[in-house]
Legacy VTK file of the C-alpha trace (Angstrom):
# vtk DataFile Version 3.0
C-alpha trace
ASCII
DATASET POLYDATA
POINTS 187 float
125.256 105.771 20.420
128.567 104.568 19.071
127.194 101.049 19.023
124.533 102.097 16.487
127.134 103.857 14.330
129.177 100.670 14.264
126.204 98.456 13.291
125.230 100.776 10.456
128.789 101.184 9.244
129.201 97.385 9.244
125.999 97.029 7.258
127.442 99.204 4.516
125.407 102.388 5.083
127.115 105.582 3.948
128.766 107.807 6.637
126.358 110.670 5.932
123.275 108.531 6.245
124.705 106.890 9.415
125.041 110.354 11.045
121.427 111.301 10.099
120.069 107.980 11.405
122.025 108.301 14.665
120.701 111.880 15.164
117.106 110.783 14.516
117.548 107.911 16.923
118.842 110.226 19.585
115.740 112.378 19.346
113.275 109.449 19.173
114.652 106.966 21.669
113.933 108.932 24.862
110.267 109.061 23.920
109.997 105.244 23.892
112.823 103.956 26.126
114.169 104.785 29.640
117.831 105.008 30.466
119.399 101.864 31.935
120.000 103.551 35.344
116.345 104.493 35.671
115.348 100.998 34.654
117.700 99.431 37.183
116.314 101.671 39.945
112.784 100.713 39.086
113.601 96.993 38.983
115.210 97.314 42.471
112.134 99.165 43.722
109.794 96.552 42.290
111.826 93.758 43.864
111.793 95.486 47.250
108.029 96.042 47.056
107.526 92.423 46.057
109.477 91.241 49.068
107.602 93.584 51.392
104.260 92.304 49.926
105.275 88.689 50.631
106.301 89.581 54.232
103.081 91.399 54.827
101.048 88.631 53.348
102.722 86.149 55.581
102.155 88.316 58.661
98.445 88.721 57.625
98.147 85.009 57.321
99.665 84.507 60.812
97.175 87.105 62.210
94.328 85.233 60.517
95.379 82.136 62.435
94.897 83.929 65.791
91.553 83.259 67.358
90.159 86.678 68.451
88.277 85.170 71.345
91.384 83.404 72.688
93.378 86.610 72.206
90.686 88.566 74.150
90.769 85.885 76.848
94.553 86.168 77.043
94.276 89.990 77.336
91.670 89.571 80.063
93.897 87.034 81.994
96.872 89.474 81.790
94.684 92.395 82.932
93.360 90.355 85.840
96.861 89.195 86.785
98.021 92.811 86.759
95.055 93.829 89.065
95.806 90.910 91.343
99.526 91.892 91.592
98.494 95.493 92.328
96.051 94.390 94.990
98.607 92.014 96.538
101.220 94.777 96.637
98.777 97.120 98.455
97.916 94.386 100.831
101.553 93.610 101.522
102.299 97.286 102.068
99.324 97.531 104.503
100.596 94.462 106.362
104.127 95.923 106.667
102.597 99.149 108.062
100.405 97.162 110.494
103.367 95.023 111.666
105.524 98.108 112.094
102.881 99.747 114.250
102.557 96.513 116.337
106.327 96.382 116.849
106.366 100.011 117.891
103.540 99.405 120.387
105.439 96.340 121.723
108.623 98.504 122.075
106.641 101.108 123.988
105.169 98.487 126.369
108.293 98.310 128.475
108.779 94.614 127.751
112.093 93.005 128.320
111.524 90.382 125.565
109.718 91.790 122.552
109.841 88.462 120.679
108.188 86.564 123.477
105.559 89.219 123.929
104.792 89.231 120.259
104.477 85.491 120.362
101.758 85.800 123.026
99.764 88.288 121.001
96.855 87.208 118.833
97.802 89.290 115.752
94.566 88.472 113.971
92.638 90.428 116.608
94.681 93.564 116.153
93.434 95.987 113.473
95.223 98.966 111.980
93.694 102.181 110.627
96.029 103.368 107.813
94.519 106.874 107.809
95.127 107.537 111.491
97.904 105.012 112.166
96.020 103.760 115.196
95.969 100.155 116.374
93.007 98.605 118.128
92.929 95.493 120.209
96.641 95.592 121.231
96.393 97.477 124.409
93.923 95.005 125.904
96.074 92.092 124.890
99.254 93.631 126.344
97.356 94.414 129.619
96.221 90.877 129.876
99.670 89.486 129.259
101.223 92.010 131.722
98.913 90.552 134.345
99.525 86.893 133.596
103.228 86.944 132.468
104.798 89.681 134.562
108.302 88.377 133.853
108.091 89.894 130.305
107.971 93.457 131.560
110.350 95.979 133.224
108.385 96.355 136.402
109.165 95.506 139.985
107.364 92.263 140.810
104.787 92.463 143.503
105.170 88.897 144.644
108.138 89.498 146.839
110.674 88.677 144.175
113.816 90.605 143.431
113.165 93.972 141.751
114.682 94.651 138.442
118.254 95.726 138.743
118.680 94.076 142.127
121.728 91.956 143.044
121.343 88.296 142.149
122.124 85.536 144.629
125.860 84.733 144.450
126.681 81.586 142.616
128.241 78.579 144.335
131.956 78.366 144.219
133.806 75.066 143.693
134.755 75.052 147.374
131.006 75.372 148.329
130.156 72.414 146.080
132.975 70.258 147.482
132.045 71.149 151.121
128.380 70.338 150.374
129.282 66.984 148.711
131.652 65.949 151.499
129.916 67.262 154.627
126.397 67.574 153.213
126.134 71.168 154.233
126.102 74.452 152.396
127.809 77.595 153.652
LINES 1 188
187 0 1 2 3 4 5 6 7 8 9 10 11 12 13 14 15 16 17 18 19 20 21 22 23 24 25 26 27 28 29 30 31 32 33 34 35 36 37 38 39 40 41 42 43 44 45 46 47 48 49 50 51 52 53 54 55 56 57 58 59 60 61 62 63 64 65 66 67 68 69 70 71 72 73 74 75 76 77 78 79 80 81 82 83 84 85 86 87 88 89 90 91 92 93 94 95 96 97 98 99 100 101 102 103 104 105 106 107 108 109 110 111 112 113 114 115 116 117 118 119 120 121 122 123 124 125 126 127 128 129 130 131 132 133 134 135 136 137 138 139 140 141 142 143 144 145 146 147 148 149 150 151 152 153 154 155 156 157 158 159 160 161 162 163 164 165 166 167 168 169 170 171 172 173 174 175 176 177 178 179 180 181 182 183 184 185 186
């Protein structure tokens, strides 16, 4: 309160009266005024709350612009897309299991060319039971292919051909080809 003493002294008030006035002011001022630090804290708090209010008001206005029916439609689309992805994932997994079972059945069929055998199968007519792991429709198709395309299997042919693992006919040598071209005869 030195500032008050200085003002009163400059105004020509006696020293004793200045002291009495300053003491009275010290007692009364806290009743009517707040300290500067408290005031500054409150001003900062008010400014912060004002900024927050503006931000929340802007957000509220943005939310008011959103059409609830469109928002619900978007939610429904996303939920449906999620269900579709889940169903597709299950279907893909079932297809992988089915194809693995088919490949295993082909491997167990004693074929010498699994790719060719698989190409001759009608995969749409083969069903797979996920619970039991059983295939249906493949055994009939493999039997039919075994009868009509015997060359795809590791079995001795019954038509008088060379059995599996037999010695092949020796290839012609260059000398044989020359003799055949010159003399017209094979050895």
